[in-house]
Backbone as CSV, one residue per row, in Angstrom:
resi,resn,N_x,N_y,N_z,CA_x,CA_y,CA_z,C_x,C_y,C_z
1,MET,137.159,144.052,37.717,137.513,142.731,38.222,136.262,141.904,38.512
2,GLY,135.189,142.563,39.017,133.997,141.780,39.390,133.260,141.249,38.204
3,GLU,133.240,142.007,37.081,132.420,141.581,35.937,132.934,140.323,35.289
4,PRO,134.252,140.201,35.000,134.731,138.947,34.408,134.474,137.751,35.295
5,THR,134.576,137.960,36.604,134.334,136.832,37.518,132.908,136.349,37.405
6,GLU,131.968,137.272,37.335,130.561,136.873,37.221,130.297,136.166,35.907
7,ILE,130.976,136.646,34.836,130.780,136.005,33.535,131.319,134.597,33.557
8,GLN,132.478,134.442,34.213,133.058,133.101,34.287,132.166,132.163,35.102
9,GLN,131.633,132.667,36.211,130.764,131.803,37.037,129.503,131.434,36.270
10,GLY,128.970,132.397,35.526,127.771,132.088,34.749,128.045,131.074,33.678
11,ASP,129.207,131.195,33.007,129.555,130.199,31.996,129.719,128.829,32.608
12,THR,130.342,128.793,33.793,130.568,127.501,34.454,129.254,126.825,34.793
13,VAL,128.317,127.614,35.318,127.020,127.037,35.692,126.276,126.529,34.477
14,ARG,126.332,127.327,33.360,125.633,126.891,32.157,126.264,125.648,31.573
15,ALA,127.608,125.583,31.660,128.287,124.393,31.136,127.916,123.162,31.933
16,GLU,127.856,123.305,33.267,127.494,122.155,34.101,126.053,121.731,33.847
17,ALA,125.202,122.722,33.631,123.811,122.382,33.345,123.674,121.664,32.031
18,ALA,124.449,122.153,31.006,124.400,121.489,29.699,124.973,120.100,29.770
19,HIS,126.029,119.950,30.549,126.664,118.622,30.650,125.793,117.658,31.433
20,GLY,125.079,118.169,32.440,124.257,117.267,33.280,122.850,117.139,32.801
21,GLY,122.501,117.755,31.698,121.142,117.581,31.165,120.086,118.189,32.066
22,GLY,120.429,119.400,32.696,119.432,120.045,33.563,119.372,119.470,34.950
23,SER,120.419,118.743,35.354,120.409,118.118,36.675,120.468,119.139,37.783
24,THR,121.025,120.320,37.467,121.105,121.346,38.507,119.715,121.786,38.941
25,THR,118.873,122.045,37.978,117.502,122.461,38.301,116.757,121.369,39.046
26,ALA,116.931,120.136,38.585,116.252,119.014,39.252,116.739,118.857,40.672
27,THR,118.083,119.037,40.848,118.642,118.888,42.190,118.106,119.968,43.106
28,ALA,118.080,121.219,42.581,117.568,122.305,43.415,116.123,122.066,43.799
29,THR,115.357,121.605,42.791,113.952,121.343,43.079,113.782,120.216,44.081
30,SER,114.566,119.146,43.911,114.458,117.999,44.803,114.884,118.354,46.209
31,VAL,115.723,119.356,46.378,116.146,119.755,47.716,115.081,120.630,48.370
32,ARG,114.486,121.534,47.577,113.533,122.469,48.160,112.242,121.785,48.608
33,VAL,111.726,120.851,47.859,110.438,120.222,48.193,110.510,119.413,49.477
34,PRO,111.468,118.506,49.648,111.531,117.769,50.903,111.732,118.676,52.103
35,GLU,112.478,119.774,51.920,112.703,120.663,53.048,111.394,121.291,53.511
36,GLY,110.584,121.745,52.570,109.291,122.311,52.936,108.364,121.270,53.532
37,ALA,108.383,120.073,52.929,107.535,118.995,53.460,107.969,118.605,54.861
38,THR,109.296,118.622,55.076,109.800,118.280,56.408,109.350,119.307,57.428
39,ARG,109.425,120.584,57.040,108.969,121.613,57.973,107.486,121.441,58.305
40,ALA,106.679,121.154,57.293,105.246,120.970,57.523,104.983,119.763,58.425
41,ALA,105.727,118.670,58.159,105.554,117.464,58.982,105.975,117.737,60.417
42,GLN,107.088,118.455,60.583,107.535,118.780,61.926,106.523,119.682,62.620
43,SER,105.935,120.612,61.867,104.932,121.489,62.457,103.704,120.717,62.900
44,ARG,103.263,119.778,62.060,102.101,118.958,62.438,102.417,118.073,63.625
45,THR,103.611,117.503,63.657,104.012,116.657,64.793,104.068,117.457,66.081
46,ALA,104.655,118.662,65.992,104.732,119.510,67.175,103.347,119.898,67.663
47,ALA,102.444,120.197,66.728,101.078,120.548,67.115,100.371,119.370,67.782
48,LEU,100.591,118.169,67.224,99.979,116.977,67.813,100.517,116.720,69.210
49,ARG,101.841,116.853,69.376,102.425,116.659,70.699,101.902,117.684,71.691
50,SER,101.779,118.919,71.228,101.256,119.963,72.111,99.811,119.667,72.515
51,ARG,99.023,119.172,71.548,97.626,118.857,71.857,97.536,117.707,72.849
52,ILE,98.364,116.676,72.651,98.357,115.541,73.582,98.801,115.991,74.963
53,ARG,99.816,116.848,75.013,100.291,117.349,76.301,99.211,118.150,77.010
54,ASP,98.495,118.989,76.268,97.417,119.760,76.868,96.284,118.854,77.344
55,GLN,95.994,117.803,76.569,94.946,116.864,76.973,95.331,116.129,78.246
56,ARG,96.614,115.825,78.383,97.062,115.145,79.598,96.976,116.063,80.812
57,ARG,97.378,117.304,80.630,97.396,118.225,81.758,96.005,118.717,82.119
58,SER,95.095,118.718,81.158,93.726,119.158,81.418,92.770,118.344,80.561
59,PRO,92.522,117.073,80.944,91.658,116.211,80.119,90.248,116.757,80.031
60,ALA,89.675,116.650,78.843,88.326,117.159,78.611,87.287,116.191,79.159
61,ARG,86.130,116.742,79.490,85.028,115.910,79.965,84.397,115.192,78.773
62,PRO,84.240,113.867,78.848,83.645,113.130,77.719,82.149,113.402,77.613
63,ARG,81.597,113.085,76.460,80.150,113.219,76.284,79.421,112.227,77.191
64,LEU,78.287,112.641,77.691,77.579,111.846,78.688,77.172,110.488,78.148
65,TRP,76.606,110.437,76.937,76.125,109.156,76.418,77.288,108.206,76.153
66,ILE,78.433,108.756,75.733,79.618,107.910,75.527,80.107,107.364,76.865
67,GLU,80.077,108.200,77.873,80.548,107.768,79.193,79.636,106.703,79.788
68,LEU,78.340,106.888,79.658,77.408,105.887,80.172,77.601,104.548,79.464
69,ALA,77.788,104.606,78.162,78.022,103.370,77.413,79.335,102.717,77.840
70,LEU,80.359,103.526,78.046,81.660,102.984,78.451,81.585,102.318,79.815
71,ILE,80.923,102.962,80.755,80.796,102.387,82.091,79.985,101.099,82.046
72,GLY,78.886,101.115,81.287,78.067,99.912,81.187,78.819,98.742,80.574
73,VAL,79.519,99.000,79.469,80.280,97.936,78.818,81.418,97.461,79.709
74,SER,82.064,98.399,80.397,83.183,98.034,81.268,82.721,97.145,82.414
75,TYR,81.576,97.499,83.014,81.092,96.662,84.115,80.643,95.302,83.604
76,TRP,80.071,95.261,82.414,79.676,93.963,81.846,80.905,93.089,81.618
77,ILE,81.961,93.687,81.074,83.204,92.924,80.862,83.775,92.463,82.188
78,TYR,83.747,93.351,83.181,84.245,92.984,84.508,83.482,91.796,85.081
79,SER,82.154,91.825,84.958,81.344,90.725,85.487,81.612,89.424,84.736
80,VAL,81.716,89.517,83.412,81.956,88.311,82.617,83.311,87.703,82.951
81,VAL,84.345,88.544,82.984,85.694,88.038,83.266,85.781,87.493,84.684
82,ARG,85.201,88.216,85.634,85.253,87.779,87.031,84.570,86.430,87.206
83,ASN,83.428,86.267,86.596,82.678,85.030,86.757,83.164,83.910,85.848
84,ALA,83.992,84.256,84.849,84.530,83.237,83.959,85.803,82.610,84.512
85,VAL,86.342,83.209,85.567,87.543,82.632,86.174,87.199,81.254,86.725
86,PRO,88.014,80.247,86.418,87.712,78.893,86.896,87.596,78.825,88.420
87,GLU,86.520,78.205,88.867,86.306,78.057,90.302,87.046,76.802,90.791
88,GLN,88.233,77.030,91.303,89.063,75.919,91.783,88.864,75.804,93.294
89,GLU,87.866,75.034,93.678,87.462,74.992,95.082,88.571,74.489,95.985
90,SER,89.246,73.443,95.597,90.281,72.891,96.464,91.414,73.886,96.672
91,ILE,91.826,74.540,95.586,92.901,75.533,95.708,92.414,76.736,96.511
92,ALA,91.167,77.167,96.286,90.624,78.304,97.017,90.541,78.013,98.507
93,GLN,90.177,76.785,98.861,90.125,76.414,100.273,91.530,76.377,100.892
94,LYS,92.504,75.900,100.133,93.883,75.890,100.631,94.395,77.304,100.851
95,HIS,94.089,78.183,99.898,94.508,79.574,100.048,93.851,80.225,101.263
96,ALA,92.569,79.910,101.495,91.873,80.481,102.646,92.504,80.006,103.956
97,SER,92.815,78.719,104.015,93.473,78.194,105.222,94.838,78.833,105.421
98,TRP,95.545,79.063,104.323,96.873,79.693,104.423,96.753,81.135,104.908
99,ILE,95.785,81.876,104.368,95.575,83.266,104.799,95.186,83.313,106.274
100,TRP,94.315,82.402,106.684,93.852,82.383,108.071,95.000,82.069,109.022
101,ARG,95.850,81.126,108.674,97.013,80.813,109.526,97.992,81.983,109.565
102,LEU,98.178,82.634,108.428,99.085,83.782,108.395,98.582,84.891,109.310
103,GLU,97.300,85.182,109.269,96.759,86.223,110.131,96.859,85.823,111.605
104,GLN,96.690,84.549,111.900,96.853,84.095,113.276,98.293,84.285,113.745
105,ASN,99.231,83.998,112.879,100.638,84.195,113.239,100.976,85.676,113.419
106,LEU,100.298,86.524,112.658,100.522,87.968,112.774,99.718,88.594,113.901
107,GLY,98.824,87.837,114.488,98.028,88.352,115.596,96.888,89.263,115.183
108,ILE,96.423,89.148,113.947,95.334,90.012,113.470,94.110,89.196,113.058
109,ALA,94.073,87.934,113.438,92.963,87.057,113.038,91.775,87.273,113.969
110,VAL,91.083,88.397,113.798,89.938,88.738,114.644,88.620,88.604,113.886
111,GLU,88.679,88.197,112.617,87.475,88.168,111.808,86.381,87.294,112.400
112,ARG,86.735,86.121,112.906,85.716,85.208,113.425,85.042,85.776,114.666
113,SER,85.813,86.411,115.524,85.225,87.020,116.726,84.274,88.150,116.361
114,VAL,84.673,88.988,115.410,83.813,90.087,114.972,82.563,89.539,114.301
115,ASN,82.727,88.517,113.486,81.600,87.908,112.791,80.562,87.364,113.775
116,HIS,81.010,86.647,114.799,80.080,86.065,115.772,79.443,87.159,116.633
117,ALA,80.209,88.189,116.984,79.664,89.268,117.815,78.573,90.023,117.075
118,MET,78.814,90.380,115.807,77.824,91.114,115.039,76.627,90.253,114.691
119,ASP,76.845,88.965,114.548,75.744,88.058,114.224,74.738,87.972,115.358
120,GLY,75.188,88.284,116.564,74.284,88.244,117.712,73.338,89.435,117.781
121,VAL,73.584,90.476,116.986,72.696,91.654,116.956,71.957,91.630,115.623
122,GLY,70.732,91.094,115.660,70.004,90.819,114.429,69.831,92.018,113.520
123,TRP,69.312,93.126,114.070,69.038,94.296,113.238,70.324,94.883,112.643
124,LEU,71.428,94.808,113.407,72.677,95.384,112.940,73.276,94.563,111.802
125,ILE,73.305,93.248,111.971,73.904,92.421,110.929,73.033,92.397,109.679
126,THR,71.719,92.514,109.856,70.837,92.597,108.682,71.127,93.868,107.882
127,GLY,71.295,94.966,108.597,71.652,96.213,107.930,72.989,96.114,107.217
128,MET,73.934,95.409,107.822,75.236,95.230,107.183,75.127,94.379,105.923
129,ASN,74.242,93.396,105.962,74.041,92.578,104.763,73.556,93.422,103.588
130,TYR,72.592,94.312,103.857,72.090,95.177,102.794,73.120,96.234,102.392
131,TYR,73.864,96.696,103.359,74.961,97.625,103.065,75.926,96.986,102.071
132,TYR,76.328,95.759,102.354,77.279,95.056,101.489,76.724,94.857,100.086
133,ALA,75.421,94.642,99.997,74.813,94.330,98.703,74.558,95.561,97.840
134,THR,74.345,96.725,98.464,73.864,97.872,97.695,74.851,99.033,97.595
135,LEU,75.411,99.467,98.708,76.202,100.694,98.708,77.457,100.585,97.853
136,HIS,77.957,99.377,97.692,79.138,99.168,96.852,78.926,99.753,95.462
137,PHE,77.709,99.652,94.949,77.393,100.172,93.622,76.801,101.579,93.696
138,VAL,75.910,101.801,94.642,75.191,103.077,94.722,76.156,104.227,94.979
139,VAL,77.033,104.086,95.966,77.949,105.175,96.310,78.959,105.408,95.191
140,THR,79.464,104.337,94.596,80.444,104.488,93.519,79.841,105.235,92.337
141,ILE,78.622,104.853,91.933,77.956,105.558,90.832,77.668,107.008,91.217
142,GLY,77.257,107.221,92.469,76.990,108.576,92.925,78.225,109.468,92.864
143,VAL,79.368,108.940,93.264,80.605,109.726,93.211,81.007,109.997,91.769
144,LEU,80.822,109.022,90.891,81.117,109.252,89.478,80.259,110.378,88.906
145,VAL,78.974,110.385,89.229,78.080,111.441,88.746,78.506,112.785,89.317
146,TRP,78.841,112.821,90.593,79.279,114.066,91.239,80.551,114.615,90.590
147,LEU,81.505,113.742,90.325,82.741,114.177,89.676,82.466,114.696,88.271
148,TYR,81.605,114.018,87.553,81.292,114.429,86.180,80.659,115.812,86.142
149,ARG,79.804,116.100,87.111,79.094,117.375,87.122,79.914,118.498,87.756
150,SER,80.557,118.221,88.879,81.208,119.287,89.645,82.708,119.390,89.430
151,HIS,83.338,118.314,88.984,84.790,118.317,88.769,85.116,117.683,87.417
152,PRO,84.620,118.283,86.336,84.812,117.665,85.015,86.277,117.550,84.605
153,GLY,87.125,118.453,85.093,88.537,118.382,84.740,89.267,117.229,85.391
154,ARG,88.703,116.685,86.447,89.333,115.568,87.168,88.610,114.247,86.932
155,TYR,87.483,114.318,86.264,86.649,113.124,86.115,87.363,112.009,85.358
156,VAL,87.920,112.311,84.197,88.515,111.275,83.357,89.670,110.584,84.096
157,ALA,90.509,111.361,84.760,91.635,110.774,85.485,91.142,109.920,86.651
158,ALA,90.129,110.404,87.377,89.589,109.629,88.497,88.944,108.343,88.011
159,ARG,88.215,108.430,86.906,87.621,107.223,86.340,88.696,106.248,85.876
160,THR,89.809,106.766,85.361,90.923,105.901,84.961,91.479,105.143,86.151
161,VAL,91.579,105.811,87.292,92.035,105.135,88.517,91.125,103.951,88.829
162,LEU,89.828,104.174,88.750,88.865,103.115,89.067,88.979,101.961,88.085
163,PHE,89.124,102.259,86.804,89.222,101.219,85.793,90.494,100.386,85.970
164,VAL,91.617,101.051,86.175,92.887,100.323,86.331,92.856,99.487,87.606
165,THR,92.286,100.040,88.671,92.157,99.286,89.922,91.382,97.991,89.696
166,THR,90.284,98.081,88.990,89.454,96.900,88.725,90.176,95.912,87.816
167,LEU,90.917,96.415,86.846,91.665,95.533,85.950,92.715,94.736,86.720
168,ILE,93.420,95.385,87.619,94.408,94.680,88.440,93.714,93.631,89.306
169,ALA,92.533,93.970,89.808,91.782,93.020,90.636,91.419,91.768,89.855
170,LEU,91.074,91.930,88.591,90.737,90.760,87.775,91.924,89.812,87.661
171,VAL,93.111,90.367,87.575,94.312,89.525,87.557,94.433,88.769,88.875
172,GLY,94.114,89.450,89.979,94.154,88.788,91.280,93.136,87.677,91.396
173,PHE,91.918,87.897,90.883,90.899,86.850,90.931,91.357,85.600,90.190
174,TYR,92.028,85.819,89.063,92.454,84.685,88.246,93.647,83.946,88.860
175,SER,94.614,84.705,89.367,95.868,84.088,89.827,95.805,83.579,91.257
176,PHE,94.846,84.073,92.052,94.799,83.665,93.455,93.352,83.422,93.875
177,PRO,92.742,82.338,93.435,91.373,82.034,93.881,91.353,81.832,95.394
178,LEU,90.387,82.447,96.034,90.339,82.430,97.505,88.896,82.298,97.974
179,ALA,88.652,81.354,98.848,87.326,81.198,99.444,87.129,82.261,100.510
180,PRO,85.986,82.925,100.530,85.720,83.887,101.616,85.587,83.136,102.939
181,PRO,85.759,83.815,104.050,85.725,83.127,105.357,84.479,82.283,105.578
182,ARG,83.307,82.772,105.167,82.084,82.036,105.471,81.924,80.782,104.633
183,LEU,82.742,80.628,103.585,82.693,79.410,102.783,83.825,78.450,103.122
184,MET,84.628,78.791,104.112,85.690,77.866,104.537,85.073,76.617,105.149
185,THR,85.629,75.471,104.803,85.075,74.206,105.306,85.300,74.036,106.802
186,ASP,86.392,74.592,107.310,86.694,74.424,108.732,86.963,75.754,109.415
187,GLY,86.349,76.833,108.895,86.624,78.147,109.466,85.789,78.493,110.677
188,GLY,84.586,77.947,110.753,83.711,78.262,111.882,83.037,79.613,111.776
189,PHE,82.960,80.189,110.565,82.317,81.489,110.380,80.820,81.308,110.114
190,VAL,80.062,82.382,110.335,78.615,82.375,110.126,78.298,83.056,108.806
191,ASP,77.495,82.421,107.972,76.994,83.049,106.753,75.792,83.887,107.149
192,THR,76.012,85.162,107.386,74.972,86.020,107.955,73.804,86.220,107.001
193,VAL,74.065,86.248,105.710,72.976,86.420,104.749,72.048,85.211,104.781
194,LYS,72.634,84.054,104.789,71.836,82.818,104.784,71.085,82.630,106.100
195,ASP,71.760,82.891,107.220,71.154,82.640,108.526,70.053,83.637,108.864
196,HIS,70.158,84.863,108.363,69.179,85.899,108.703,68.157,86.120,107.597
197,GLY,68.216,85.327,106.548,67.196,85.385,105.510,67.200,86.673,104.710
198,THR,68.330,87.351,104.619,68.407,88.570,103.820,69.064,88.252,102.482
199,TRP,68.835,89.127,101.511,69.417,88.942,100.195,70.643,89.848,100.073
200,GLY,71.415,89.594,99.048,72.519,90.509,98.782,73.867,89.862,98.646
201,SER,73.947,88.553,98.749,75.245,87.907,98.608,75.250,87.047,97.360
202,PHE,76.244,87.272,96.507,76.381,86.453,95.311,76.929,85.069,95.647
203,ALA,77.281,84.871,96.887,77.788,83.566,97.294,76.717,82.722,97.956
204,SER,75.505,83.226,98.029,74.418,82.484,98.645,73.184,82.586,97.762
205,GLY,72.334,81.567,97.795,71.100,81.605,97.047,71.285,81.328,95.573
206,PRO,70.278,81.673,94.752,70.339,81.385,93.316,71.506,82.058,92.606
207,ALA,71.934,83.241,93.097,73.026,83.955,92.431,74.336,83.187,92.504
208,ALA,74.440,82.252,93.437,75.677,81.497,93.578,75.974,80.648,92.357
209,HIS,74.950,80.343,91.551,75.148,79.495,90.378,75.711,80.283,89.189
210,VAL,75.644,81.615,89.235,76.135,82.418,88.120,77.272,83.342,88.542
211,SER,77.761,83.185,89.750,78.825,84.047,90.248,80.001,83.214,90.712
212,ASN,81.186,83.779,90.556,82.396,83.109,91.038,82.448,83.209,92.556
213,LEU,82.373,82.094,93.230,82.345,82.086,94.689,83.714,82.326,95.306
214,TYR,84.755,82.215,94.525,86.115,82.244,95.081,86.936,83.391,94.514
215,ALA,86.290,84.551,94.412,86.980,85.769,93.962,87.022,86.771,95.111
216,ALA,87.608,86.357,96.228,87.634,87.210,97.416,88.896,88.057,97.515
217,MET,89.923,87.700,96.776,91.199,88.434,96.832,91.503,89.027,95.451
218,PRO,91.611,90.345,95.375,91.466,91.366,96.426,90.015,91.780,96.615
219,SER,89.764,92.558,97.663,88.411,93.029,97.929,88.156,94.323,97.176
220,MET,87.265,94.275,96.190,86.901,95.491,95.476,85.918,96.341,96.277
221,HIS,85.269,95.757,97.281,84.473,96.590,98.176,85.368,97.623,98.855
222,ILE,86.562,97.197,99.228,87.501,98.126,99.859,88.150,99.038,98.813
223,GLY,88.549,98.472,97.689,89.185,99.282,96.651,88.270,100.396,96.162
224,TRP,87.022,100.049,95.866,86.083,101.051,95.360,85.665,102.038,96.453
225,SER,85.457,101.554,97.675,85.029,102.461,98.750,86.144,103.442,99.105
226,MET,87.396,102.997,99.071,88.501,103.909,99.344,88.635,104.929,98.217
227,TRP,88.394,104.507,96.982,88.401,105.444,95.857,87.352,106.531,96.067
228,CYS,86.162,106.126,96.483,85.098,107.096,96.763,85.481,108.002,97.927
229,GLY,85.994,107.398,99.001,86.328,108.170,100.193,87.397,109.215,99.934
230,LEU,88.426,108.861,99.167,89.492,109.816,98.875,88.989,110.961,98.002
231,ALA,88.150,110.631,97.021,87.600,111.684,96.170,86.779,112.669,96.997
232,ILE,85.950,112.159,97.888,85.134,113.036,98.722,86.009,113.839,99.672
233,PHE,87.004,113.205,100.262,87.861,113.891,101.230,88.646,115.029,100.582
234,PHE,89.209,114.803,99.417,90.062,115.807,98.792,89.280,116.892,98.050
235,LEU,88.075,116.590,97.581,87.383,117.526,96.706,86.147,118.166,97.326
236,ALA,85.577,117.553,98.364,84.398,118.160,98.992,84.799,119.441,99.723
237,ARG,83.871,120.372,99.834,84.156,121.656,100.473,83.833,121.647,101.965
238,ARG,82.748,121.007,102.331,82.340,121.018,103.743,83.138,119.984,104.533
239,ARG,83.498,120.373,105.736,84.330,119.482,106.553,83.593,118.214,106.938
240,TRP,82.312,118.332,107.264,81.581,117.145,107.689,81.432,116.147,106.537
241,VAL,81.380,116.655,105.304,81.325,115.764,104.157,82.667,115.049,103.985
242,LYS,83.763,115.761,104.215,85.082,115.131,104.161,85.192,114.008,105.190
243,VAL,84.655,114.252,106.382,84.686,113.221,107.429,83.881,112.006,107.000
244,LEU,82.712,112.234,106.399,81.920,111.112,105.898,82.688,110.324,104.834
245,GLY,83.444,111.055,104.006,84.245,110.375,102.991,85.249,109.414,103.595
246,LEU,85.878,109.808,104.694,86.837,108.919,105.354,86.145,107.788,106.111
247,MET,84.955,108.063,106.601,84.230,107.043,107.362,83.699,105.931,106.460
248,TYR,83.425,106.250,105.199,82.821,105.252,104.309,83.704,104.019,104.114
249,PRO,84.993,104.128,103.741,85.796,102.904,103.618,86.023,102.210,104.962
250,ALA,86.068,102.987,106.057,86.229,102.355,107.380,84.998,101.518,107.714
251,ALA,83.809,102.059,107.432,82.579,101.299,107.676,82.507,100.084,106.756
252,THR,82.968,100.232,105.528,82.959,99.104,104.592,83.868,97.983,105.082
253,LEU,85.007,98.349,105.640,85.915,97.330,106.186,85.243,96.554,107.312
254,LEU,84.539,97.267,108.187,83.830,96.589,109.276,82.752,95.663,108.725
255,VAL,82.070,96.091,107.674,80.982,95.293,107.102,81.507,94.015,106.458
256,ILE,82.583,94.110,105.665,83.057,92.913,104.969,83.625,91.880,105.937
257,VAL,84.127,92.360,107.081,84.625,91.419,108.093,83.467,90.838,108.896
258,SER,82.512,91.684,109.268,81.383,91.217,110.081,80.529,90.201,109.340
259,THR,80.357,90.397,108.040,79.545,89.464,107.249,80.365,88.273,106.745
260,ALA,81.631,88.207,107.109,82.525,87.099,106.735,82.669,86.946,105.232
261,ASN,82.633,88.082,104.524,82.853,88.033,103.083,84.328,88.155,102.704
262,HIS,85.142,88.705,103.606,86.550,88.916,103.301,87.399,88.803,104.562
263,PHE,88.680,88.493,104.350,89.690,88.589,105.385,90.245,90.013,105.418
264,TRP,90.981,90.300,106.495,91.690,91.581,106.549,92.622,91.735,105.344
265,LEU,93.334,90.677,105.019,94.322,90.762,103.949,93.681,90.960,102.580
266,ASP,92.431,90.579,102.432,91.726,90.904,101.184,91.608,92.417,101.026
267,ALA,91.379,93.090,102.158,91.300,94.549,102.129,92.649,95.160,101.756
268,VAL,93.721,94.577,102.274,95.056,95.056,101.905,95.273,94.892,100.402
269,GLY,94.840,93.768,99.865,94.945,93.550,98.421,94.179,94.597,97.626
270,GLY,92.999,94.970,98.102,92.226,96.005,97.427,92.931,97.349,97.439
271,GLU,93.598,97.674,98.549,94.338,98.935,98.625,95.543,98.933,97.692
272,ILE,96.183,97.791,97.544,97.326,97.695,96.630,96.861,97.927,95.190
273,CYS,95.723,97.346,94.835,95.172,97.576,93.495,94.868,99.053,93.283
274,LEU,94.304,99.702,94.298,93.979,101.121,94.186,95.242,101.961,94.021
275,ALA,96.296,101.611,94.755,97.560,102.330,94.606,98.091,102.204,93.185
276,GLY,97.952,101.011,92.599,98.354,100.828,91.203,97.545,101.703,90.261
277,GLY,96.252,101.859,90.543,95.412,102.726,89.722,95.845,104.180,89.790
278,PHE,96.165,104.660,90.976,96.610,106.039,91.125,97.950,106.270,90.434
279,LEU,98.854,105.314,90.541,100.155,105.461,89.888,100.004,105.478,88.367
280,ALA,99.109,104.643,87.849,98.879,104.624,86.401,98.321,105.961,85.922
281,ALA,97.370,106.525,86.666,96.806,107.822,86.293,97.857,108.925,86.412
282,ARG,98.715,108.834,87.415,99.782,109.838,87.573,100.730,109.802,86.374
283,TRP,101.052,108.616,85.894,101.927,108.485,84.737,101.237,108.981,83.465
284,LEU,99.955,108.711,83.350,99.242,109.044,82.126,98.968,110.540,82.011
285,TYR,98.615,111.187,83.122,98.211,112.589,83.074,99.266,113.540,83.646
286,HIS,100.419,113.008,84.035,101.542,113.820,84.502,101.203,114.635,85.752
287,GLU,100.190,114.209,86.479,99.795,114.923,87.690,98.897,114.016,88.508
288,TRP,98.898,114.236,89.827,97.984,113.474,90.666,96.554,113.899,90.372
289,VAL,95.645,112.975,90.517,94.264,113.179,90.069,93.661,114.451,90.657
290,TYR,93.805,114.626,91.969,93.097,115.714,92.628,93.795,117.059,92.479
291,LYS,94.941,117.093,91.807,95.629,118.354,91.530,95.358,118.867,90.115
292,LEU,94.659,118.091,89.333,94.275,118.548,88.006,93.266,119.693,88.130
293,PRO,93.163,120.544,87.112,92.189,121.647,87.194,90.766,121.136,87.337
294,GLN,89.979,121.839,88.117,88.598,121.415,88.343,87.781,121.415,87.054
295,VAL,88.029,122.397,86.201,87.309,122.524,84.932,88.322,122.438,83.795
296,PRO,88.059,121.649,82.751,88.996,121.567,81.623,89.246,122.942,81.014
297,ALA,90.434,123.101,80.442,90.816,124.397,79.887,89.840,124.863,78.813
298,ARG,89.343,123.950,78.001,88.446,124.341,76.906,87.075,124.756,77.403
299,GLU,86.718,124.393,78.642,85.415,124.761,79.181,85.468,126.026,80.025
300,GLN,86.655,126.497,80.290,86.785,127.690,81.114,86.366,128.910,80.300
301,ALA,85.366,129.600,80.786,84.884,130.805,80.098,85.864,131.941,80.326
302,GLU,86.044,132.739,79.293,86.931,133.881,79.428,86.335,134.890,80.399
303,ALA,87.180,135.431,81.245,86.713,136.401,82.225,86.262,137.665,81.518
304,PRO,85.133,138.235,81.901,84.667,139.462,81.249,85.634,140.615,81.486
305,ILE,85.764,141.430,80.488,86.648,142.583,80.583,85.885,143.725,81.243
306,THR,86.403,144.214,82.336,85.763,145.305,83.057,86.558,146.579,82.869
307,VAL,85.852,147.684,82.778,86.497,148.983,82.614,85.937,149.929,83.664
308,PRO,86.667,150.986,83.992,86.135,151.970,84.950,84.800,152.520,84.498
309,GLU,83.965,152.824,85.448,82.597,153.275,85.144,82.588,154.555,84.331
310,GLN,83.534,155.462,84.620,83.520,156.728,83.913,83.844,156.574,82.437
311,TRP,84.503,155.436,82.079,84.819,155.214,80.676,83.564,154.983,79.838
312,SER,82.539,154.464,80.470,81.306,154.159,79.735,80.367,155.343,79.631
313,GLU,80.647,156.446,80.342,79.799,157.628,80.281,80.123,158.424,79.031
314,PRO,79.141,159.061,78.423,79.409,159.874,77.230,80.304,161.054,77.571
315,ALA,81.224,161.323,76.682,82.162,162.415,76.922,81.441,163.755,76.853
316,VAL,81.818,164.669,77.695,81.210,166.010,77.740,82.093,166.938,76.941
317,SER,81.517,167.587,75.959,82.297,168.469,75.104,82.811,169.658,75.891
318,SER,83.928,170.158,75.470,84.542,171.293,76.168,83.723,172.567,76.034
319,GLY,82.896,172.618,74.933,82.089,173.802,74.735,81.003,173.941,75.789
320,ARG,80.442,172.794,76.243,79.385,172.847,77.244,79.933,173.162,78.608
321,ARG,81.243,172.876,78.779,81.839,173.226,80.059,81.940,174.739,80.181
């Protein structure tokens, strides 16, 4: 019974092939090739997704020269964009008056009192002027170098937080021009840099001609100092260093108010920008910055294989025993 059936099936297949001009072979071939290609494409896609997922969970440390170039170009773009924002003095003065009235209504308008009190202590306010001019850059660069060397697995994500924070700030500079307290026409604040003959303010002296005088909201002194402080607090090992990390943004807040460079609410704006930076990094890397591995997975050296000491001793033959 089986043999005639096979003969009939073979005749049927040959007849269909003869009638279709070899279409059966072509059809079989056309089915097999796309299937294999599809499997290969799916395999490559899966590998790419896996690689991207691994990069997100454990970002690699970038090459030093690429990172230096990126930071330099990024800061240049930041300076150009910040200073290219139209200086709308009348609107900036209106915004400053509005902020000042709002703080008075909220009962937190203490900036002028702090400014006048600190201005009466010459050596202290002079030190604050230099603090405002230098540490904003020195400490931030120092923390970046420390993260790159000691926490390479967290460096890229932390740097992303800083970049996104600054990008959001640029939007704030453009959409809400604001005169700092010491440039208010009727604020009664003291320009401590000008009065004490110290340098360091882009709003006073020759630098005022090449800098945007009305980019006070949000305060990047607070945004960047808090970024530094949190990194030190969460990642430093010594307790006293952690305390210094928390003290740095607090001291920066006192400095920007004492020198009349910012309102309290400018500091709040800087913190909001920083929060946006952290949320962006959390979305991008699927983890909070300081919970990422300290060292990227590809840089982790394999642990040496240890064996019992007696295993390394030459075996003693039974004959010598």
